[in-house]
C-alpha positions in Angstrom: 0.0 0.0 0.0 1.3 3.5 -0.8 1.9 6.2 1.7 -1.1 8.2 2.8 -1.7 11.6 1.3 -2.9 14.6 3.4 -3.3 18.3 3.3 -2.7 19.2 7.0 -0.6 17.2 9.4 -2.9 18.0 12.3 -5.9 16.6 10.5 -3.9 13.5 9.6 -2.8 13.0 13.2 -6.5 13.3 14.4 -7.4 10.4 12.0 -4.4 8.3 13.0 -5.2 8.7 16.7 -8.6 7.1 16.2 -7.7 4.2 14.0 -8.8 0.7 14.8 -6.1 -2.0 15.1 -4.7 -2.8 11.6 -6.6 0.1 9.9 -4.6 2.1 7.4 -5.1 5.7 6.2 -5.4 6.3 2.4 -5.9 10.1 2.4 -7.0 13.0 4.6 -8.1 16.1 2.7 -9.0 19.5 4.1 -12.5 20.7 3.1 -13.8 24.1 2.4 -17.2 25.6 3.0 -19.5 25.4 6.0 -20.1 22.3 8.0 -17.2 20.0 7.1 -13.6 20.5 8.3 -12.0 17.5 6.6 -12.5 14.0 5.3 -10.4 11.0 6.1 -10.4 7.9 3.9 -9.1 4.6 5.4 -9.2 1.0 4.2 -12.2 0.4 6.4 -14.3 3.6 6.5 -14.7 7.3 5.6 -14.4 9.7 8.5 -15.9 13.2 8.2 -15.3 16.0 10.6 -18.8 17.6 11.0 -18.8 21.1 12.4 -22.5 21.7 12.1 -23.5 20.9 15.6 -25.2 23.5 17.8 -22.9 25.3 20.2 -19.8 25.1 18.1 -19.4 21.4 18.8 -17.6 19.2 16.4 -17.9 15.4 15.7 -15.8 12.9 13.8 -18.4 10.8 12.0 -17.4 7.3 10.9 -19.1 5.9 7.8 -18.2 2.2 7.4 -18.0 1.2 3.7 -20.8 -1.4 4.3 -23.2 1.5 5.2 -22.3 3.8 2.4 -24.9 3.5 -0.4 -23.5 6.0 -2.8 -20.8 8.5 -3.6 -21.6 11.3 -6.0 -19.9 14.1 -7.9 -21.5 17.4 -7.0 -21.5 20.3 -9.4 -23.4 23.6 -9.8 -22.1 24.1 -13.3 -22.7 22.4 -16.6 -20.9 19.1 -17.2 -19.2 20.4 -20.4 -16.0 20.7 -18.5 -15.8 17.0 -17.9 -16.9 14.6 -15.2 -14.3 15.7 -12.7 -14.1 19.4 -13.3 -15.9 19.8 -10.0 -14.3 19.8 -6.5 -17.1 18.4 -4.4 -18.5 15.0 -3.6 -21.5 13.7 -1.6 -21.3 10.5 0.4 -24.7 8.9 1.4 -24.9 6.6 4.4 -28.4 5.8 5.6 -30.6 8.9 5.5 -27.6 11.2 5.8 -25.7 12.9 3.0 -22.3 14.3 3.7 -21.1 16.8 1.2 -17.4 17.7 1.0 -15.9 20.4 -1.1 -12.2 20.1 -1.7 -9.3 22.4 -2.5 -9.0 21.2 -6.1 -10.8 18.8 -8.4 -7.9 16.3 -8.3 -8.5 15.6 -4.6 -12.2 15.3 -5.2 -11.5 12.8 -8.0 -9.1 10.8 -5.8 -11.6 10.7 -2.8 -14.5 9.7 -5.1 -12.6 6.9 -6.7 -11.2 5.6 -3.4 -14.6 5.5 -1.8 -16.3 4.0 -5.0 -13.6 1.3 -5.1 -14.4 0.2 -1.5 -18.2 0.3 -1.8 -18.2 -1.7 -5.1 -15.9 -4.6 -4.1 
């Protein structure tokens, strides 16, 4: 397995501190926009930092791959720029949709494909 990629060491270390025995990090990407601080992708689950709780509370939400029903490319533009000209994805687990906007379409593409690979195995 290749080395994990990450935007910010502090976010990566938060993910590492909560890993299960034998779990490996694939990527940790900083998110932009309201509600989400970052997304961690491991070989067992997706971890989203959710900053939308009342009273400035924050949660790290674990989404096991077995519970994720879809991963989508999100765009508010036309698709003429190509499938991955957008920098946002949405991960659906149960009744919840977690939208994450990245700092660049290449990171969104990598996150989408890593999640899709795990939920379609």
